[in-house]
C-alpha positions as CSV (number, residue, x, y, z in Angstrom):
1,M,8.6,8.4,-19.2
2,L,5.8,6.4,-17.6
3,R,3.7,8.7,-15.5
4,I,0.0,9.2,-15.0
5,L,-0.4,10.9,-11.7
6,I,-2.9,9.3,-9.4
7,A,-4.6,12.7,-9.2
8,G,-5.2,12.5,-12.9
9,L,-6.3,8.9,-13.1
10,L,-10.0,9.7,-13.2
11,T,-9.5,12.1,-16.0
12,A,-7.3,9.6,-17.8
13,M,-10.0,7.0,-17.7
14,L,-12.4,9.4,-19.6
15,T,-10.0,11.2,-22.0
16,A,-7.2,10.6,-24.5
17,C,-5.0,9.0,-21.9
18,G,-6.4,5.7,-23.0
19,Y,-8.0,4.1,-26.1
20,A,-11.6,4.3,-27.4
21,S,-13.8,1.4,-28.6
22,D,-17.3,0.9,-29.8
23,V,-16.8,-2.8,-29.0
24,D,-17.7,-3.9,-25.4
25,L,-14.4,-5.5,-24.3
26,A,-15.6,-6.2,-20.7
27,P,-19.0,-7.9,-20.9
28,Q,-20.1,-9.3,-17.5
29,A,-19.1,-12.9,-18.4
30,E,-15.5,-11.9,-19.3
31,R,-14.7,-9.7,-16.3
32,I,-12.3,-10.7,-13.6
33,A,-13.7,-13.2,-11.2
34,K,-12.1,-11.5,-8.1
35,R,-10.5,-8.2,-7.4
36,I,-7.0,-7.4,-8.7
37,V,-6.2,-4.9,-5.9
38,P,-7.9,-4.5,-2.6
39,T,-10.5,-1.8,-1.8
40,G,-8.7,1.2,-0.3
41,D,-6.9,4.5,-0.9
42,Y,-4.2,4.6,-3.5
43,C,-1.4,7.1,-3.5
44,E,1.5,7.9,-5.8
45,A,4.8,6.3,-5.1
46,L,8.2,6.6,-6.7
47,A,9.1,3.1,-8.1
48,R,12.7,3.3,-7.0
49,P,14.3,3.3,-3.5
50,P,13.5,4.7,-1.0
51,Y,10.0,4.2,-2.5
52,T,8.5,7.4,-1.1
53,I,4.7,7.4,-0.9
54,K,3.0,10.8,-1.4
55,S,-0.1,10.3,0.8
56,S,-0.6,13.8,1.9
57,A,-2.7,14.8,-1.2
58,D,-4.1,13.7,-4.5
59,C,-4.9,10.1,-3.6
60,I,-7.9,8.3,-5.0
61,R,-10.1,5.5,-3.5
62,L,-10.8,2.3,-5.3
63,E,-13.9,0.3,-4.2
64,W,-14.4,-3.2,-5.6
65,D,-17.9,-4.4,-6.3
66,Q,-18.0,-8.2,-6.5
67,Q,-21.5,-8.3,-8.0
68,T,-20.7,-6.2,-11.0
69,R,-17.0,-7.1,-11.0
70,S,-16.0,-3.5,-11.4
71,Y,-14.2,-0.7,-9.5
72,A,-15.7,2.6,-8.4
73,M,-12.9,5.2,-8.6
74,I,-13.5,8.1,-6.2
75,D,-11.7,11.4,-5.6
76,P,-11.9,11.9,-1.8
77,D,-11.4,15.6,-2.3
78,A,-14.3,16.2,-4.7
79,D,-18.0,15.7,-4.8
80,D,-18.0,14.2,-8.3
81,E,-19.8,11.0,-9.0
82,P,-17.5,7.9,-8.9
83,V,-16.1,6.7,-12.2
84,I,-17.1,3.0,-12.7
85,A,-14.6,0.8,-14.5
86,A,-15.2,-2.8,-15.5
87,V,-12.0,-4.9,-15.6
88,S,-11.1,-7.7,-17.9
89,P,-7.8,-9.7,-18.2
90,V,-5.5,-9.0,-21.2
91,G,-2.3,-10.8,-20.2
92,R,-0.1,-11.7,-17.3
93,N,-1.0,-9.2,-14.6
94,L,-2.2,-6.9,-17.4
95,Y,-5.9,-5.8,-17.5
96,L,-8.1,-3.4,-19.3
97,A,-10.2,-1.0,-17.3
98,Q,-13.3,0.0,-19.3
99,V,-15.5,3.0,-18.6
100,D,-18.9,3.2,-20.4
101,D,-19.1,6.7,-21.9
102,A,-22.5,6.6,-23.6
103,Q,-22.5,10.4,-24.1
104,D,-19.5,10.3,-26.5
105,A,-20.9,8.3,-29.5
106,A,-18.5,10.1,-31.9
107,G,-15.4,9.5,-29.8
108,G,-16.1,5.9,-28.9
109,R,-18.7,4.4,-26.5
110,Y,-16.1,2.9,-24.2
111,K,-12.9,4.4,-22.9
112,I,-10.1,1.8,-22.3
113,S,-7.0,2.0,-20.1
114,L,-4.4,-0.7,-19.8
115,V,-3.4,-1.4,-16.2
116,L,-0.7,-3.6,-14.6
117,A,-1.6,-4.7,-11.1
118,K,0.2,-6.7,-8.5
119,G,-0.6,-7.0,-4.8
120,G,-1.6,-3.6,-3.6
121,T,0.0,-1.8,-6.4
122,F,-0.9,-0.8,-10.0
123,L,0.4,1.3,-12.9
124,V,-1.6,2.7,-15.8
125,I,0.3,2.3,-19.1
126,P,0.1,5.4,-21.2
127,P,-1.3,4.8,-24.7
128,L,0.6,4.8,-28.0
129,E,0.4,8.0,-29.9
130,R,-1.9,7.9,-32.9
131,A,0.6,7.1,-35.7
132,R,2.2,4.2,-33.8
133,F,-1.2,2.9,-32.8
134,E,-2.5,2.9,-36.4
135,E,0.8,1.3,-37.6
136,L,0.5,-1.5,-35.0
137,A,-3.2,-2.0,-35.9
138,A,-2.2,-2.6,-39.5
139,R,-0.5,-5.8,-38.3
140,Y,-3.8,-7.1,-36.9
141,P,-6.1,-7.1,-39.9
142,G,-8.9,-8.6,-37.7
143,V,-9.1,-5.4,-35.7
144,K,-11.0,-2.5,-37.4
145,L,-10.5,1.1,-36.6
146,R,-12.5,4.2,-37.4
147,N,-10.3,7.2,-37.9
148,D,-12.7,10.1,-38.2
149,A,-12.6,11.0,-34.5
150,A,-9.9,12.9,-32.6
151,D,-8.4,9.5,-31.8
152,P,-8.8,6.2,-33.5
153,V,-11.8,4.2,-32.3
154,I,-11.9,0.4,-32.3
155,V,-15.0,-0.6,-34.2
156,G,-14.6,-4.3,-35.2
157,G,-12.9,-7.6,-34.4
158,S,-13.5,-10.3,-32.0
159,R,-12.7,-9.5,-28.3
160,D,-9.9,-12.0,-28.3
161,E,-8.3,-10.4,-31.4
162,I,-8.7,-6.9,-29.9
163,K,-7.2,-8.0,-26.6
164,T,-4.2,-9.6,-28.4
165,F,-3.7,-6.3,-30.2
166,L,-4.0,-4.2,-26.9
167,R,-1.5,-6.5,-25.2
168,A,0.9,-5.8,-28.1
169,S,0.2,-2.1,-27.8
170,A,1.2,-2.2,-24.1
171,G,4.6,-3.8,-25.1
172,E,5.0,-1.3,-27.9
173,A,4.4,1.6,-25.5
174,L,7.2,0.3,-23.3
175,R,9.7,0.0,-26.1
176,G,12.8,2.1,-25.4
177,V,11.4,3.3,-22.0
178,A,14.0,3.5,-19.2
179,L,12.2,1.8,-16.4
180,E,14.8,3.0,-13.9
181,D,13.8,6.6,-14.8
182,D,13.1,8.9,-11.8
183,D,9.7,9.6,-13.3
184,L,8.4,6.1,-13.0
185,T,5.6,6.2,-10.5
186,V,2.9,3.7,-9.4
187,G,-0.2,3.7,-7.3
188,V,0.2,2.0,-3.9
189,R,-2.5,1.2,-1.3
190,D,-2.0,3.6,1.6
191,R,-4.0,6.1,3.7
192,S,-5.1,9.3,2.0
193,G,-4.1,12.4,4.0
194,A,-1.2,10.7,5.9
195,L,2.2,12.4,5.8
196,D,4.4,11.5,2.9
197,H,6.6,8.6,4.0
198,S,8.8,5.7,2.9
199,A,7.0,2.5,1.9
200,S,6.6,-0.3,4.4
201,A,8.4,-3.6,3.7
202,A,5.2,-5.0,2.3
203,Q,4.6,-2.0,0.1
204,A,8.2,-2.0,-1.2
205,R,7.8,-5.7,-2.0
206,D,4.7,-5.0,-4.0
207,I,6.4,-2.2,-5.9
208,V,9.4,-4.3,-6.7
209,E,7.2,-7.2,-8.0
210,L,5.2,-4.8,-10.1
211,V,8.3,-3.3,-11.7
212,A,9.6,-6.8,-12.4
213,T,6.3,-7.5,-14.1
214,L,6.7,-4.3,-16.1
215,H,10.2,-5.5,-17.2
216,R,8.7,-8.8,-18.4
217,L,6.1,-7.0,-20.4
218,Q,8.7,-4.8,-21.9
219,A,10.7,-7.8,-22.9
220,G,7.7,-9.3,-24.6
221,D,6.9,-12.0,-22.0
């Protein structure tokens, strides 16, 4: 199953729904040069026909800042401070979104989520469970982990080595997943608070292209 509800995305960026690192994987010079999805509200949509978009509740807003090359993630239904995520490329349409969590030195300074993005659509790839993550890391001796926290923390290796490892972890996370599953959902740019509705032709095209990208990643492309 591939499902991180849009409503839970902000929590996912700061918790175990991602990876932890003490290595800065998105320094300013290595961040994306331009946005990967437009500023706007993003709502959950089923990634199969009729591509129903659930806009009536639980959407989030993404606001792109060109100067810092990062996104502010905002819950329109809450007064919480925005979550700021710097974005760096990892592979074809695959990116890491990095949140600086300086208060959690023990659990990793940076929280990392892997995101596929295409057009006005994105999907957060759930992380590998601990045993599979550590097993995969053993194949990348340049990547060093610290295992004394609740989840492994990346503590060493060049950024290129670590990103190669994370790209492999995304493919590994998709191994054996049925991408036609009814639980496959994506985030689609829409209007928060609108009635739930079928996707427009442009939205449906973005969803189809994103799912095709997901298939390529699953196949190791």
